[in-house]
mmCIF file of the N, C-alpha and C atoms, coordinates in Angstrom:
data_MODEL
# 
_entry.id   MODEL 
# 
loop_
_atom_site.group_PDB 
_atom_site.id 
_atom_site.type_symbol 
_atom_site.label_atom_id 
_atom_site.label_alt_id 
_atom_site.label_comp_id 
_atom_site.label_asym_id 
_atom_site.label_entity_id 
_atom_site.label_seq_id 
_atom_site.pdbx_PDB_ins_code 
_atom_site.Cartn_x 
_atom_site.Cartn_y 
_atom_site.Cartn_z 
_atom_site.occupancy 
_atom_site.B_iso_or_equiv 
_atom_site.pdbx_formal_charge 
_atom_site.auth_seq_id 
_atom_site.auth_comp_id 
_atom_site.auth_asym_id 
_atom_site.auth_atom_id 
_atom_site.pdbx_PDB_model_num 
ATOM 1   N N  . UNK A 1 1  ? -90.474  86.003  240.177 1.00 0.00 ? 1  UNK A N  1 
ATOM 2   C CA . UNK A 1 1  ? -90.590  87.434  240.301 1.00 0.00 ? 1  UNK A CA 1 
ATOM 3   C C  . UNK A 1 1  ? -91.678  87.719  241.341 1.00 0.00 ? 1  UNK A C  1 
ATOM 4   N N  . UNK A 1 2  ? -91.313  88.466  242.379 1.00 0.00 ? 2  UNK A N  1 
ATOM 5   C CA . UNK A 1 2  ? -92.240  88.780  243.458 1.00 0.00 ? 2  UNK A CA 1 
ATOM 6   C C  . UNK A 1 2  ? -92.603  90.252  243.409 1.00 0.00 ? 2  UNK A C  1 
ATOM 7   N N  . UNK A 1 3  ? -93.826  90.542  243.048 1.00 0.00 ? 3  UNK A N  1 
ATOM 8   C CA . UNK A 1 3  ? -94.288  91.930  242.992 1.00 0.00 ? 3  UNK A CA 1 
ATOM 9   C C  . UNK A 1 3  ? -94.803  92.339  244.368 1.00 0.00 ? 3  UNK A C  1 
ATOM 10  N N  . UNK A 1 4  ? -94.235  93.418  244.897 1.00 0.00 ? 4  UNK A N  1 
ATOM 11  C CA . UNK A 1 4  ? -94.634  93.874  246.225 1.00 0.00 ? 4  UNK A CA 1 
ATOM 12  C C  . UNK A 1 4  ? -95.266  95.261  246.212 1.00 0.00 ? 4  UNK A C  1 
ATOM 13  N N  . UNK A 1 5  ? -95.214  95.973  245.095 1.00 0.00 ? 5  UNK A N  1 
ATOM 14  C CA . UNK A 1 5  ? -95.778  97.321  244.987 1.00 0.00 ? 5  UNK A CA 1 
ATOM 15  C C  . UNK A 1 5  ? -96.812  97.374  243.878 1.00 0.00 ? 5  UNK A C  1 
ATOM 16  N N  . UNK A 1 6  ? -97.808  98.223  244.052 1.00 0.00 ? 6  UNK A N  1 
ATOM 17  C CA . UNK A 1 6  ? -98.804  98.443  242.997 1.00 0.00 ? 6  UNK A CA 1 
ATOM 18  C C  . UNK A 1 6  ? -98.960  99.941  242.759 1.00 0.00 ? 6  UNK A C  1 
ATOM 19  N N  . UNK A 1 7  ? -99.390  100.288 241.558 1.00 0.00 ? 7  UNK A N  1 
ATOM 20  C CA . UNK A 1 7  ? -99.770  101.655 241.205 1.00 0.00 ? 7  UNK A CA 1 
ATOM 21  C C  . UNK A 1 7  ? -101.108 101.554 240.489 1.00 0.00 ? 7  UNK A C  1 
ATOM 22  N N  . UNK A 1 8  ? -102.078 102.301 240.982 1.00 0.00 ? 8  UNK A N  1 
ATOM 23  C CA . UNK A 1 8  ? -103.402 102.365 240.377 1.00 0.00 ? 8  UNK A CA 1 
ATOM 24  C C  . UNK A 1 8  ? -103.563 103.752 239.776 1.00 0.00 ? 8  UNK A C  1 
ATOM 25  N N  . UNK A 1 9  ? -104.129 103.805 238.569 1.00 0.00 ? 9  UNK A N  1 
ATOM 26  C CA . UNK A 1 9  ? -104.280 105.097 237.893 1.00 0.00 ? 9  UNK A CA 1 
ATOM 27  C C  . UNK A 1 9  ? -105.588 105.129 237.127 1.00 0.00 ? 9  UNK A C  1 
ATOM 28  N N  . UNK A 1 10 ? -106.118 106.340 236.968 1.00 0.00 ? 10 UNK A N  1 
ATOM 29  C CA . UNK A 1 10 ? -107.362 106.485 236.219 1.00 0.00 ? 10 UNK A CA 1 
ATOM 30  C C  . UNK A 1 10 ? -107.101 106.268 234.736 1.00 0.00 ? 10 UNK A C  1 
ATOM 31  N N  . UNK A 1 11 ? -108.097 105.733 234.064 1.00 0.00 ? 11 UNK A N  1 
ATOM 32  C CA . UNK A 1 11 ? -108.012 105.543 232.624 1.00 0.00 ? 11 UNK A CA 1 
ATOM 33  C C  . UNK A 1 11 ? -108.616 106.779 231.973 1.00 0.00 ? 11 UNK A C  1 
ATOM 34  N N  . UNK A 1 12 ? -107.852 107.475 231.143 1.00 0.00 ? 12 UNK A N  1 
ATOM 35  C CA . UNK A 1 12 ? -108.401 108.691 230.524 1.00 0.00 ? 12 UNK A CA 1 
ATOM 36  C C  . UNK A 1 12 ? -109.524 108.359 229.547 1.00 0.00 ? 12 UNK A C  1 
ATOM 37  N N  . UNK A 1 13 ? -110.482 109.255 229.454 1.00 0.00 ? 13 UNK A N  1 
ATOM 38  C CA . UNK A 1 13 ? -111.558 109.085 228.484 1.00 0.00 ? 13 UNK A CA 1 
ATOM 39  C C  . UNK A 1 13 ? -111.003 109.205 227.077 1.00 0.00 ? 13 UNK A C  1 
ATOM 40  N N  . UNK A 1 14 ? -111.412 108.316 226.205 1.00 0.00 ? 14 UNK A N  1 
ATOM 41  C CA . UNK A 1 14 ? -110.949 108.401 224.815 1.00 0.00 ? 14 UNK A CA 1 
ATOM 42  C C  . UNK A 1 14 ? -112.049 108.885 223.879 1.00 0.00 ? 14 UNK A C  1 
ATOM 43  N N  . UNK A 1 15 ? -113.256 109.101 224.422 1.00 0.00 ? 15 UNK A N  1 
ATOM 44  C CA . UNK A 1 15 ? -114.346 109.644 223.617 1.00 0.00 ? 15 UNK A CA 1 
ATOM 45  C C  . UNK A 1 15 ? -115.112 108.622 222.813 1.00 0.00 ? 15 UNK A C  1 
ATOM 46  N N  . UNK A 1 16 ? -114.735 107.336 222.859 1.00 0.00 ? 16 UNK A N  1 
ATOM 47  C CA . UNK A 1 16 ? -115.423 106.332 222.052 1.00 0.00 ? 16 UNK A CA 1 
ATOM 48  C C  . UNK A 1 16 ? -116.579 105.678 222.794 1.00 0.00 ? 16 UNK A C  1 
ATOM 49  N N  . UNK A 1 17 ? -116.568 105.723 224.119 1.00 0.00 ? 17 UNK A N  1 
ATOM 50  C CA . UNK A 1 17 ? -117.637 105.113 224.899 1.00 0.00 ? 17 UNK A CA 1 
ATOM 51  C C  . UNK A 1 17 ? -118.372 106.182 225.686 1.00 0.00 ? 17 UNK A C  1 
ATOM 52  N N  . UNK A 1 18 ? -119.672 105.969 225.878 1.00 0.00 ? 18 UNK A N  1 
ATOM 53  C CA . UNK A 1 18 ? -120.429 106.941 226.651 1.00 0.00 ? 18 UNK A CA 1 
ATOM 54  C C  . UNK A 1 18 ? -120.119 106.831 228.138 1.00 0.00 ? 18 UNK A C  1 
ATOM 55  N N  . UNK A 1 19 ? -119.699 105.651 228.585 1.00 0.00 ? 19 UNK A N  1 
ATOM 56  C CA . UNK A 1 19 ? -119.247 105.512 229.971 1.00 0.00 ? 19 UNK A CA 1 
ATOM 57  C C  . UNK A 1 19 ? -118.037 104.599 230.010 1.00 0.00 ? 19 UNK A C  1 
ATOM 58  N N  . UNK A 1 20 ? -117.212 104.797 230.997 1.00 0.00 ? 20 UNK A N  1 
ATOM 59  C CA . UNK A 1 20 ? -115.996 103.993 231.123 1.00 0.00 ? 20 UNK A CA 1 
ATOM 60  C C  . UNK A 1 20 ? -116.333 102.598 231.643 1.00 0.00 ? 20 UNK A C  1 
ATOM 61  N N  . UNK A 1 21 ? -115.729 101.598 231.051 1.00 0.00 ? 21 UNK A N  1 
ATOM 62  C CA . UNK A 1 21 ? -115.905 100.237 231.550 1.00 0.00 ? 21 UNK A CA 1 
ATOM 63  C C  . UNK A 1 21 ? -114.946 99.951  232.695 1.00 0.00 ? 21 UNK A C  1 
ATOM 64  N N  . UNK A 1 22 ? -113.730 100.437 232.591 1.00 0.00 ? 22 UNK A N  1 
ATOM 65  C CA . UNK A 1 22 ? -112.707 100.231 233.617 1.00 0.00 ? 22 UNK A CA 1 
ATOM 66  C C  . UNK A 1 22 ? -112.112 101.589 233.961 1.00 0.00 ? 22 UNK A C  1 
ATOM 67  N N  . UNK A 1 23 ? -112.693 102.286 234.930 1.00 0.00 ? 23 UNK A N  1 
ATOM 68  C CA . UNK A 1 23 ? -112.219 103.645 235.205 1.00 0.00 ? 23 UNK A CA 1 
ATOM 69  C C  . UNK A 1 23 ? -110.796 103.689 235.774 1.00 0.00 ? 23 UNK A C  1 
ATOM 70  N N  . UNK A 1 24 ? -110.312 102.579 236.345 1.00 0.00 ? 24 UNK A N  1 
ATOM 71  C CA . UNK A 1 24 ? -108.961 102.554 236.897 1.00 0.00 ? 24 UNK A CA 1 
ATOM 72  C C  . UNK A 1 24 ? -108.279 101.247 236.499 1.00 0.00 ? 24 UNK A C  1 
ATOM 73  N N  . UNK A 1 25 ? -106.978 101.311 236.327 1.00 0.00 ? 25 UNK A N  1 
ATOM 74  C CA . UNK A 1 25 ? -106.161 100.129 236.064 1.00 0.00 ? 25 UNK A CA 1 
ATOM 75  C C  . UNK A 1 25 ? -105.065 100.061 237.105 1.00 0.00 ? 25 UNK A C  1 
ATOM 76  N N  . UNK A 1 26 ? -104.551 98.862  237.346 1.00 0.00 ? 26 UNK A N  1 
ATOM 77  C CA . UNK A 1 26 ? -103.492 98.661  238.327 1.00 0.00 ? 26 UNK A CA 1 
ATOM 78  C C  . UNK A 1 26 ? -102.364 97.854  237.709 1.00 0.00 ? 26 UNK A C  1 
ATOM 79  N N  . UNK A 1 27 ? -101.126 98.294  237.947 1.00 0.00 ? 27 UNK A N  1 
ATOM 80  C CA . UNK A 1 27 ? -99.934  97.546  237.565 1.00 0.00 ? 27 UNK A CA 1 
ATOM 81  C C  . UNK A 1 27 ? -99.168  97.212  238.832 1.00 0.00 ? 27 UNK A C  1 
ATOM 82  N N  . UNK A 1 28 ? -98.459  96.077  238.840 1.00 0.00 ? 28 UNK A N  1 
ATOM 83  C CA . UNK A 1 28 ? -97.651  95.697  239.995 1.00 0.00 ? 28 UNK A CA 1 
ATOM 84  C C  . UNK A 1 28 ? -96.174  95.711  239.631 1.00 0.00 ? 28 UNK A C  1 
ATOM 85  N N  . UNK A 1 29 ? -95.334  95.885  240.666 1.00 0.00 ? 29 UNK A N  1 
ATOM 86  C CA . UNK A 1 29 ? -93.895  96.064  240.460 1.00 0.00 ? 29 UNK A CA 1 
ATOM 87  C C  . UNK A 1 29 ? -93.111  95.341  241.548 1.00 0.00 ? 29 UNK A C  1 
ATOM 88  N N  . UNK A 1 30 ? -91.876  94.992  241.222 1.00 0.00 ? 30 UNK A N  1 
ATOM 89  C CA . UNK A 1 30 ? -91.002  94.308  242.165 1.00 0.00 ? 30 UNK A CA 1 
ATOM 90  C C  . UNK A 1 30 ? -90.448  95.239  243.236 1.00 0.00 ? 30 UNK A C  1 
ATOM 91  N N  . UNK A 1 31 ? -90.295  96.511  242.921 1.00 0.00 ? 31 UNK A N  1 
ATOM 92  C CA . UNK A 1 31 ? -89.650  97.424  243.867 1.00 0.00 ? 31 UNK A CA 1 
ATOM 93  C C  . UNK A 1 31 ? -90.373  98.763  243.917 1.00 0.00 ? 31 UNK A C  1 
ATOM 94  N N  . UNK A 1 32 ? -90.107  99.491  244.990 1.00 0.00 ? 32 UNK A N  1 
ATOM 95  C CA . UNK A 1 32 ? -90.675  100.822 245.131 1.00 0.00 ? 32 UNK A CA 1 
ATOM 96  C C  . UNK A 1 32 ? -90.148  101.748 244.043 1.00 0.00 ? 32 UNK A C  1 
ATOM 97  N N  . UNK A 1 33 ? -88.876  101.598 243.685 1.00 0.00 ? 33 UNK A N  1 
ATOM 98  C CA . UNK A 1 33 ? -88.280  102.457 242.652 1.00 0.00 ? 33 UNK A CA 1 
ATOM 99  C C  . UNK A 1 33 ? -89.002  102.287 241.318 1.00 0.00 ? 33 UNK A C  1 
ATOM 100 N N  . UNK A 1 34 ? -89.300  101.051 240.944 1.00 0.00 ? 34 UNK A N  1 
ATOM 101 C CA . UNK A 1 34 ? -90.008  100.794 239.690 1.00 0.00 ? 34 UNK A CA 1 
ATOM 102 C C  . UNK A 1 34 ? -91.429  101.351 239.756 1.00 0.00 ? 34 UNK A C  1 
ATOM 103 N N  . UNK A 1 35 ? -92.079  101.189 240.903 1.00 0.00 ? 35 UNK A N  1 
ATOM 104 C CA . UNK A 1 35 ? -93.427  101.727 241.082 1.00 0.00 ? 35 UNK A CA 1 
ATOM 105 C C  . UNK A 1 35 ? -93.420  103.249 240.978 1.00 0.00 ? 35 UNK A C  1 
ATOM 106 N N  . UNK A 1 36 ? -92.416  103.894 241.586 1.00 0.00 ? 36 UNK A N  1 
ATOM 107 C CA . UNK A 1 36 ? -92.318  105.352 241.527 1.00 0.00 ? 36 UNK A CA 1 
ATOM 108 C C  . UNK A 1 36 ? -92.106  105.843 240.099 1.00 0.00 ? 36 UNK A C  1 
ATOM 109 N N  . UNK A 1 37 ? -91.251  105.165 239.349 1.00 0.00 ? 37 UNK A N  1 
ATOM 110 C CA . UNK A 1 37 ? -91.005  105.565 237.964 1.00 0.00 ? 37 UNK A CA 1 
ATOM 111 C C  . UNK A 1 37 ? -92.297  105.530 237.155 1.00 0.00 ? 37 UNK A C  1 
ATOM 112 N N  . UNK A 1 38 ? -93.055  104.451 237.315 1.00 0.00 ? 38 UNK A N  1 
ATOM 113 C CA . UNK A 1 38 ? -94.313  104.320 236.585 1.00 0.00 ? 38 UNK A CA 1 
ATOM 114 C C  . UNK A 1 38 ? -95.325  105.362 237.061 1.00 0.00 ? 38 UNK A C  1 
ATOM 115 N N  . UNK A 1 39 ? -95.442  105.522 238.387 1.00 0.00 ? 39 UNK A N  1 
ATOM 116 C CA . UNK A 1 39 ? -96.380  106.490 238.949 1.00 0.00 ? 39 UNK A CA 1 
ATOM 117 C C  . UNK A 1 39 ? -96.037  107.909 238.496 1.00 0.00 ? 39 UNK A C  1 
ATOM 118 N N  . UNK A 1 40 ? -94.764  108.226 238.445 1.00 0.00 ? 40 UNK A N  1 
ATOM 119 C CA . UNK A 1 40 ? -94.331  109.563 238.011 1.00 0.00 ? 40 UNK A CA 1 
ATOM 120 C C  . UNK A 1 40 ? -94.780  109.830 236.576 1.00 0.00 ? 40 UNK A C  1 
ATOM 121 N N  . UNK A 1 41 ? -94.652  108.833 235.720 1.00 0.00 ? 41 UNK A N  1 
ATOM 122 C CA . UNK A 1 41 ? -95.077  108.983 234.326 1.00 0.00 ? 41 UNK A CA 1 
ATOM 123 C C  . UNK A 1 41 ? -96.574  109.259 234.236 1.00 0.00 ? 41 UNK A C  1 
ATOM 124 N N  . UNK A 1 42 ? -97.359  108.477 234.944 1.00 0.00 ? 42 UNK A N  1 
ATOM 125 C CA . UNK A 1 42 ? -98.816  108.657 234.905 1.00 0.00 ? 42 UNK A CA 1 
ATOM 126 C C  . UNK A 1 42 ? -99.215  109.988 235.554 1.00 0.00 ? 42 UNK A C  1 
ATOM 127 N N  . UNK A 1 43 ? -98.567  110.352 236.668 1.00 0.00 ? 43 UNK A N  1 
ATOM 128 C CA . UNK A 1 43 ? -98.856  111.608 237.353 1.00 0.00 ? 43 UNK A CA 1 
ATOM 129 C C  . UNK A 1 43 ? -98.523  112.796 236.450 1.00 0.00 ? 43 UNK A C  1 
ATOM 130 N N  . UNK A 1 44 ? -97.377  112.722 235.762 1.00 0.00 ? 44 UNK A N  1 
ATOM 131 C CA . UNK A 1 44 ? -96.984  113.800 234.845 1.00 0.00 ? 44 UNK A CA 1 
ATOM 132 C C  . UNK A 1 44 ? -97.912  113.900 233.640 1.00 0.00 ? 44 UNK A C  1 
ATOM 133 N N  . UNK A 1 45 ? -98.599  112.809 233.312 1.00 0.00 ? 45 UNK A N  1 
ATOM 134 C CA . UNK A 1 45 ? -99.594  112.827 232.236 1.00 0.00 ? 45 UNK A CA 1 
ATOM 135 C C  . UNK A 1 45 ? -100.914 113.445 232.704 1.00 0.00 ? 45 UNK A C  1 
ATOM 136 N N  . UNK A 1 46 ? -100.978 113.814 233.988 1.00 0.00 ? 46 UNK A N  1 
ATOM 137 C CA . UNK A 1 46 ? -102.167 114.459 234.527 1.00 0.00 ? 46 UNK A CA 1 
ATOM 138 C C  . UNK A 1 46 ? -103.222 113.512 235.059 1.00 0.00 ? 46 UNK A C  1 
ATOM 139 N N  . UNK A 1 47 ? -102.861 112.236 235.247 1.00 0.00 ? 47 UNK A N  1 
ATOM 140 C CA . UNK A 1 47 ? -103.819 111.257 235.745 1.00 0.00 ? 47 UNK A CA 1 
ATOM 141 C C  . UNK A 1 47 ? -103.808 111.207 237.271 1.00 0.00 ? 47 UNK A C  1 
ATOM 142 N N  . UNK A 1 48 ? -104.907 110.763 237.858 1.00 0.00 ? 48 UNK A N  1 
ATOM 143 C CA . UNK A 1 48 ? -104.980 110.559 239.299 1.00 0.00 ? 48 UNK A CA 1 
ATOM 144 C C  . UNK A 1 48 ? -104.350 109.209 239.603 1.00 0.00 ? 48 UNK A C  1 
ATOM 145 N N  . UNK A 1 49 ? -103.365 109.209 240.517 1.00 0.00 ? 49 UNK A N  1 
ATOM 146 C CA . UNK A 1 49 ? -102.561 108.018 240.809 1.00 0.00 ? 49 UNK A CA 1 
ATOM 147 C C  . UNK A 1 49 ? -102.589 107.748 242.305 1.00 0.00 ? 49 UNK A C  1 
ATOM 148 N N  . UNK A 1 50 ? -102.625 106.470 242.679 1.00 0.00 ? 50 UNK A N  1 
ATOM 149 C CA . UNK A 1 50 ? -102.400 106.056 244.057 1.00 0.00 ? 50 UNK A CA 1 
ATOM 150 C C  . UNK A 1 50 ? -101.492 104.833 244.014 1.00 0.00 ? 50 UNK A C  1 
ATOM 151 N N  . UNK A 1 51 ? -100.877 104.498 245.147 1.00 0.00 ? 51 UNK A N  1 
ATOM 152 C CA . UNK A 1 51 ? -99.912  103.404 245.156 1.00 0.00 ? 51 UNK A CA 1 
ATOM 153 C C  . UNK A 1 51 ? -99.855  102.765 246.534 1.00 0.00 ? 51 UNK A C  1 
ATOM 154 N N  . UNK A 1 52 ? -99.135  101.668 246.624 1.00 0.00 ? 52 UNK A N  1 
ATOM 155 C CA . UNK A 1 52 ? -98.946  101.002 247.909 1.00 0.00 ? 52 UNK A CA 1 
ATOM 156 C C  . UNK A 1 52 ? -98.314  99.642  247.740 1.00 0.00 ? 52 UNK A C  1 
ATOM 157 N N  . UNK A 1 53 ? -98.252  98.914  248.857 1.00 0.00 ? 53 UNK A N  1 
ATOM 158 C CA . UNK A 1 53 ? -97.704  97.570  248.827 1.00 0.00 ? 53 UNK A CA 1 
ATOM 159 C C  . UNK A 1 53 ? -98.836  96.568  248.661 1.00 0.00 ? 53 UNK A C  1 
ATOM 160 N N  . UNK A 1 54 ? -98.518  95.467  247.999 1.00 0.00 ? 54 UNK A N  1 
ATOM 161 C CA . UNK A 1 54 ? -99.484  94.409  247.744 1.00 0.00 ? 54 UNK A CA 1 
ATOM 162 C C  . UNK A 1 54 ? -99.639  93.575  249.016 1.00 0.00 ? 54 UNK A C  1 
ATOM 163 N N  . UNK A 1 55 ? -100.878 93.253  249.372 1.00 0.00 ? 55 UNK A N  1 
ATOM 164 C CA . UNK A 1 55 ? -101.131 92.378  250.516 1.00 0.00 ? 55 UNK A CA 1 
ATOM 165 C C  . UNK A 1 55 ? -100.629 90.988  250.140 1.00 0.00 ? 55 UNK A C  1 
ATOM 166 N N  . UNK A 1 56 ? -99.898  90.253  250.926 1.00 0.00 ? 56 UNK A N  1 
ATOM 167 C CA . UNK A 1 56 ? -99.635  90.390  252.345 1.00 0.00 ? 56 UNK A CA 1 
ATOM 168 C C  . UNK A 1 56 ? -98.280  91.028  252.665 1.00 0.00 ? 56 UNK A C  1 
ATOM 169 N N  . UNK A 1 57 ? -97.720  91.789  251.755 1.00 0.00 ? 57 UNK A N  1 
ATOM 170 C CA . UNK A 1 57 ? -96.417  92.422  252.009 1.00 0.00 ? 57 UNK A CA 1 
ATOM 171 C C  . UNK A 1 57 ? -96.489  93.257  253.277 1.00 0.00 ? 57 UNK A C  1 
ATOM 172 N N  . UNK A 1 58 ? -95.466  93.139  254.107 1.00 0.00 ? 58 UNK A N  1 
ATOM 173 C CA . UNK A 1 58 ? -95.417  93.879  255.363 1.00 0.00 ? 58 UNK A CA 1 
ATOM 174 C C  . UNK A 1 58 ? -94.110  94.628  255.444 1.00 0.00 ? 58 UNK A C  1 
ATOM 175 N N  . UNK A 1 59 ? -94.053  95.863  255.862 1.00 0.00 ? 59 UNK A N  1 
ATOM 176 C CA . UNK A 1 59 ? -95.160  96.642  256.390 1.00 0.00 ? 59 UNK A CA 1 
ATOM 177 C C  . UNK A 1 59 ? -96.075  97.124  255.268 1.00 0.00 ? 59 UNK A C  1 
ATOM 178 N N  . UNK A 1 60 ? -97.346  97.241  255.596 1.00 0.00 ? 60 UNK A N  1 
ATOM 179 C CA . UNK A 1 60 ? -98.351  97.703  254.645 1.00 0.00 ? 60 UNK A CA 1 
ATOM 180 C C  . UNK A 1 60 ? -98.175  99.193  254.411 1.00 0.00 ? 60 UNK A C  1 
ATOM 181 N N  . UNK A 1 61 ? -98.099  99.581  253.147 1.00 0.00 ? 61 UNK A N  1 
ATOM 182 C CA . UNK A 1 61 ? -97.952  100.992 252.786 1.00 0.00 ? 61 UNK A CA 1 
ATOM 183 C C  . UNK A 1 61 ? -99.065  101.344 251.813 1.00 0.00 ? 61 UNK A C  1 
ATOM 184 N N  . UNK A 1 62 ? -99.722  102.477 252.050 1.00 0.00 ? 62 UNK A N  1 
ATOM 185 C CA . UNK A 1 62 ? -100.761 102.965 251.156 1.00 0.00 ? 62 UNK A CA 1 
ATOM 186 C C  . UNK A 1 62 ? -100.529 104.454 250.923 1.00 0.00 ? 62 UNK A C  1 
ATOM 187 N N  . UNK A 1 63 ? -100.388 104.844 249.666 1.00 0.00 ? 63 UNK A N  1 
ATOM 188 C CA . UNK A 1 63 ? -100.162 106.246 249.315 1.00 0.00 ? 63 UNK A CA 1 
ATOM 189 C C  . UNK A 1 63 ? -101.383 106.736 248.537 1.00 0.00 ? 63 UNK A C  1 
ATOM 190 N N  . UNK A 1 64 ? -102.237 107.537 249.188 1.00 0.00 ? 64 UNK A N  1 
ATOM 191 C CA . UNK A 1 64 ? -103.399 108.076 248.474 1.00 0.00 ? 64 UNK A CA 1 
ATOM 192 C C  . UNK A 1 64 ? -102.985 109.118 247.441 1.00 0.00 ? 64 UNK A C  1 
ATOM 193 N N  . UNK A 1 65 ? -103.862 109.424 246.532 1.00 0.00 ? 65 UNK A N  1 
ATOM 194 C CA . UNK A 1 65 ? -103.530 110.334 245.431 1.00 0.00 ? 65 UNK A CA 1 
ATOM 195 C C  . UNK A 1 65 ? -103.060 111.707 245.923 1.00 0.00 ? 65 UNK A C  1 
ATOM 196 N N  . UNK A 1 66 ? -103.577 112.178 247.044 1.00 0.00 ? 66 UNK A N  1 
ATOM 197 C CA . UNK A 1 66 ? -103.172 113.490 247.562 1.00 0.00 ? 66 UNK A CA 1 
ATOM 198 C C  . UNK A 1 66 ? -101.719 113.508 248.034 1.00 0.00 ? 66 UNK A C  1 
ATOM 199 N N  . UNK A 1 67 ? -101.161 112.341 248.374 1.00 0.00 ? 67 UNK A N  1 
ATOM 200 C CA . UNK A 1 67 ? -99.789  112.256 248.869 1.00 0.00 ? 67 UNK A CA 1 
ATOM 201 C C  . UNK A 1 67 ? -98.783  111.800 247.812 1.00 0.00 ? 67 UNK A C  1 
ATOM 202 N N  . UNK A 1 68 ? -99.242  111.532 246.598 1.00 0.00 ? 68 UNK A N  1 
ATOM 203 C CA . UNK A 1 68 ? -98.338  111.055 245.537 1.00 0.00 ? 68 UNK A CA 1 
ATOM 204 C C  . UNK A 1 68 ? -97.201  112.038 245.262 1.00 0.00 ? 68 UNK A C  1 
ATOM 205 N N  . UNK A 1 69 ? -97.435  113.361 245.142 1.00 0.00 ? 69 UNK A N  1 
ATOM 206 C CA . UNK A 1 69 ? -96.304  114.268 244.874 1.00 0.00 ? 69 UNK A CA 1 
ATOM 207 C C  . UNK A 1 69 ? -95.204  114.184 245.945 1.00 0.00 ? 69 UNK A C  1 
ATOM 208 N N  . UNK A 1 70 ? -95.596  114.082 247.205 1.00 0.00 ? 70 UNK A N  1 
ATOM 209 C CA . UNK A 1 70 ? -94.624  113.965 248.293 1.00 0.00 ? 70 UNK A CA 1 
ATOM 210 C C  . UNK A 1 70 ? -93.871  112.645 248.205 1.00 0.00 ? 70 UNK A C  1 
ATOM 211 N N  . UNK A 1 71 ? -94.573  111.555 247.927 1.00 0.00 ? 71 UNK A N  1 
ATOM 212 C CA . UNK A 1 71 ? -93.961  110.238 247.813 1.00 0.00 ? 71 UNK A CA 1 
ATOM 213 C C  . UNK A 1 71 ? -92.963  110.194 246.650 1.00 0.00 ? 71 UNK A C  1 
ATOM 214 N N  . UNK A 1 72 ? -93.309  110.830 245.532 1.00 0.00 ? 72 UNK A N  1 
ATOM 215 C CA . UNK A 1 72 ? -92.420  110.828 244.374 1.00 0.00 ? 72 UNK A CA 1 
ATOM 216 C C  . UNK A 1 72 ? -91.120  111.570 244.656 1.00 0.00 ? 72 UNK A C  1 
ATOM 217 N N  . UNK A 1 73 ? -91.152  112.567 245.534 1.00 0.00 ? 73 UNK A N  1 
ATOM 218 C CA . UNK A 1 73 ? -89.958  113.330 245.862 1.00 0.00 ? 73 UNK A CA 1 
ATOM 219 C C  . UNK A 1 73 ? -89.111  112.668 246.946 1.00 0.00 ? 73 UNK A C  1 
ATOM 220 N N  . UNK A 1 74 ? -89.720  111.810 247.759 1.00 0.00 ? 74 UNK A N  1 
ATOM 221 C CA . UNK A 1 74 ? -89.012  111.183 248.883 1.00 0.00 ? 74 UNK A CA 1 
ATOM 222 C C  . UNK A 1 74 ? -88.073  110.085 248.391 1.00 0.00 ? 74 UNK A C  1 
ATOM 223 N N  . UNK A 1 75 ? -86.971  109.843 249.133 1.00 0.00 ? 75 UNK A N  1 
ATOM 224 C CA . UNK A 1 75 ? -86.094  108.720 248.773 1.00 0.00 ? 75 UNK A CA 1 
ATOM 225 C C  . UNK A 1 75 ? -86.839  107.399 248.975 1.00 0.00 ? 75 UNK A C  1 
ATOM 226 N N  . UNK A 1 76 ? -86.446  106.386 248.229 1.00 0.00 ? 76 UNK A N  1 
ATOM 227 C CA . UNK A 1 76 ? -87.092  105.081 248.332 1.00 0.00 ? 76 UNK A CA 1 
ATOM 228 C C  . UNK A 1 76 ? -86.865  104.474 249.704 1.00 0.00 ? 76 UNK A C  1 
ATOM 229 N N  . UNK A 1 77 ? -87.889  103.763 250.194 1.00 0.00 ? 77 UNK A N  1 
ATOM 230 C CA . UNK A 1 77 ? -87.740  102.983 251.415 1.00 0.00 ? 77 UNK A CA 1 
ATOM 231 C C  . UNK A 1 77 ? -86.938  101.738 251.062 1.00 0.00 ? 77 UNK A C  1 
ATOM 232 N N  . UNK A 1 78 ? -86.399  101.106 252.052 1.00 0.00 ? 78 UNK A N  1 
ATOM 233 C CA . UNK A 1 78 ? -85.684  99.860  251.823 1.00 0.00 ? 78 UNK A CA 1 
ATOM 234 C C  . UNK A 1 78 ? -86.708  98.744  251.802 1.00 0.00 ? 78 UNK A C  1 
ATOM 235 N N  . UNK A 1 79 ? -86.766  98.002  250.700 1.00 0.00 ? 79 UNK A N  1 
ATOM 236 C CA . UNK A 1 79 ? -87.668  96.861  250.618 1.00 0.00 ? 79 UNK A CA 1 
ATOM 237 C C  . UNK A 1 79 ? -87.040  95.718  251.397 1.00 0.00 ? 79 UNK A C  1 
ATOM 238 N N  . UNK A 1 80 ? -87.664  95.264  252.488 1.00 0.00 ? 80 UNK A N  1 
ATOM 239 C CA . UNK A 1 80 ? -87.046  94.243  253.327 1.00 0.00 ? 80 UNK A CA 1 
ATOM 240 C C  . UNK A 1 80 ? -86.856  92.899  252.638 1.00 0.00 ? 80 UNK A C  1 
ATOM 241 N N  . UNK A 1 81 ? -87.632  92.602  251.598 1.00 0.00 ? 81 UNK A N  1 
ATOM 242 C CA . UNK A 1 81 ? -87.507  91.321  250.912 1.00 0.00 ? 81 UNK A CA 1 
ATOM 243 C C  . UNK A 1 81 ? -86.406  91.296  249.859 1.00 0.00 ? 81 UNK A C  1 
ATOM 244 N N  . UNK A 1 82 ? -85.730  92.432  249.642 1.00 0.00 ? 82 UNK A N  1 
ATOM 245 C CA . UNK A 1 82 ? -84.726  92.459  248.572 1.00 0.00 ? 82 UNK A CA 1 
ATOM 246 C C  . UNK A 1 82 ? -83.341  92.611  249.124 1.00 0.00 ? 82 UNK A C  1 
# 
């Protein structure tokens, strides 16, 4: 299984710790479609999300949190390795 996409998201405060130990978590995915599905879920939960391709995957893609809504609406790119 070759993961080429990642989604990073903020960890919501649960009120049990005075400070967060891991403010962000990252999951990896085989395809852009799978990454988008996961990112959409976290984004709809109100979390700050960013995404992109895992190094050394080429072409390098980085989607900052401000561009996530646009990326979620756009059709998937063709993953050249699939």
